[in-house]
N, C-alpha and C positions, 0 to 999 in steps of 0.2 A: 467724659467717662463719669459713667454712676459710680457709688460709694455706699456700701452696706452701713446702717445704721451706725455698726460697731465700731467703724474705723472711721465714720463722719468726723472731720477733723483733726484725726491724730497726725501724727510724725510720719506714720506709714502711708495716708492717703496724703499728706504733701509730696513727698520724695518718689512714691510711684506715680503721681496721676499730674504732679506740676512741678515735675524737676529743671522745664526748661525757664520756669518763671525765676525759681532758685539759682541757678546759674545766671541768669540776665539781672537779676538784682543784685548779686556777689561782684560782678562784674562793672554794674555802674555803681554800688557802692565806692570803686576805687579811687571816685571823686575824692574822698578823704584821706587822699596821699597828700593831694597840694594843701590842704592846711597841715600835717605832720610836716611836712617841709619846712610850710612858713615859719611855724611857731617852735620848730625841734631842730633839725636837722640844719635850717640856715646858720642859726647861731652856732653852730657848732663848725660849721666848716667854714663861715669868716673870720672866726677867732682864731681859729685852729692856721686855716691855711694864707689867707692875707690879711689878719693882724686886725681885721676889726675890735672896737670895744664892743663887749658885750651887753653893756648898758643899752650903746646906739641902736644893735641890730633888735635886741628885744624892745626897746619903746617905738623901733621903730613897725615890727610887727604885730604888736599890741593895737598900734592906731589903724593900722589895717583892720584889723578885725571889728572896730568900733565905728570906723566910717562905712561898713556892711550892716549896721544896725537899723539906722533909720530909713534906708531903701529897702528893708523886707517887704516890708506892706505894696511897696510898689510893684517887686517881681510878685509877689504873691498875686496881685489885681491881675497883672499882664498875664500869668497862668491861667487865668480864670478865660481870658479872655481868646489867647491863641492854644494855649492846651500847655502841659507839662514839658511836654518831648520839646519843642524847641527851646523854652527856657534852660532846659538842664542843658541842651546842644550848646546854645549862646557862653554858656558860661564856660563847660568844657574844652572848646574849639577856643576859645577866648585865654584860658589857661596855657594849653598846648603850646599857642603861639607867643606867650609872655615869659613862660619859665625860662628859656635860652635867653632872654636881654636879664632878667633878674639874674639870675649866675654872672653873667658878664658883666652888670655893673657893680658886683658884690667883688670880683676877680680888678676890675680898675678901680675901686673903690671911691665911686661916683656917689656921695649922696643924696645930691638934688638927683637925679637919675632913679636912683633906688626908691627915693619919696616919690614921685610921679610913678614908678609900675605900681609901688605898692596900694597908694590911692586908689588905680586903674583896680586892681586886684579885689582892693576891697569891696567896691563897687558892684564887678562882674561877680566874683565868686559865691556872690550871698542867692543870686540866683538859683543857682546849683542845688545850694544847702535848704533854702524856701520848699523849694518842689519835691524836694526828696523823697518824705514822711509822706506827701499824698500818692506820689508816683508808686511807688513802691508798693503802698496798701492797697491802692486799685487794679492792681495785678494780680490780686489773689481774692477768691470767692469769699463771701461774707464769713462763711464755716470756719476760712483759716486764713481769713485776715491778720490776725493781731501774730499767730505760730508763725506764717509763712513772711511777715514782715521780720521779727525777732529773729530766727531763726538763718536768714538770708542775709541778712544786715551783717550778723553777728560772725559768722563762716566768712563774710568778705574781709570783715575786722581782722581776720586773722592775719591777713596778708598787708594792710595798714598799719598793725602794729609792728610787725618786722620792719615796716620800713626804713628806719634810721639805721637800724643794723646792715640790713642789705647794705643803705647807702654808704656807710663808714667802711664796709668791704672793698667794694668796687671802685672807690674814688680813687683817682690817681693822683698824687702831688705834680706842681708845677703849671702853667698856664694850659686853661681847656680841661684839664683832669678831672673838672666836672661831667664831662661828655657822657660817660660810663651809667653816672645818675640820672644823667636825664633822660638818656635813651631809655632804662627801664622806668622811669615816671611815664615817659612817653609812651610805651608800649601799655602799659597796665592805664593810664587814662584811654587809650586808642581801643582797649577792651570794652571799655564802659561806654565809647561811644557807638560800637559797633551794637553793642547790647539795646543801646537807647533805640538805635535804627530799626531794629529787628522787633522792637514793641511796639505796638499798636498804640494809637493815643485814647488815654481814657479819660479824657476831661469832659464833662458833661455827657456820658452815657450813664446807663441804670446799672449800678455792677450788679450784675447778677452771671450765674453758671453758662449762660450762655456767650457772656464776653469773654470769659474764664478760655471756653474754647477757642472763641477765636487766636487768643490771644497765645495758647499752646500749640493752636497748630499754625502758627506762624511763623 
């Protein structure tokens, strides 16, 4: 859709002509919920309900993040070969499958199991982190690239920011009291997966308004 020179690149242009992409990026940005749960909520949940030492959980969470650093270039290289979407989806599906086991490991207070799980999460979650910036940016035309990326991600981060509070409200005491938190997390990550599946792959394409029209019509 054509835009006037006056409105070209404006917020009005973004929300009028590219609102689908804004919603998609907001949904896919819920990937960040995984990091919030691991570095924030998991510490409070484990110490409050299951008697974990805060230092133990903090150390494990930190190590899992450090593990992902050296594999970032590998994920980036893979995304240039197979595309942004597959790498993002690999991370999301893996995390959706692993989080129930993470909560269970905390419940049974199994340090070895938690170490293994966090090691795997450190490897797979990095893929989603690496491709987010190029994938989100490539969903918008050149004139709106920075505006679209910044506005969409920050709107999505509003939900992410409230995740610890929401989790604290819906969690229940006792065995498997974490199921409401897991359900909420799975739903939000599921929205990100659906949004990604509805987005055409942009890797290797010339980013023009023609591509933008393809994305908008998908």
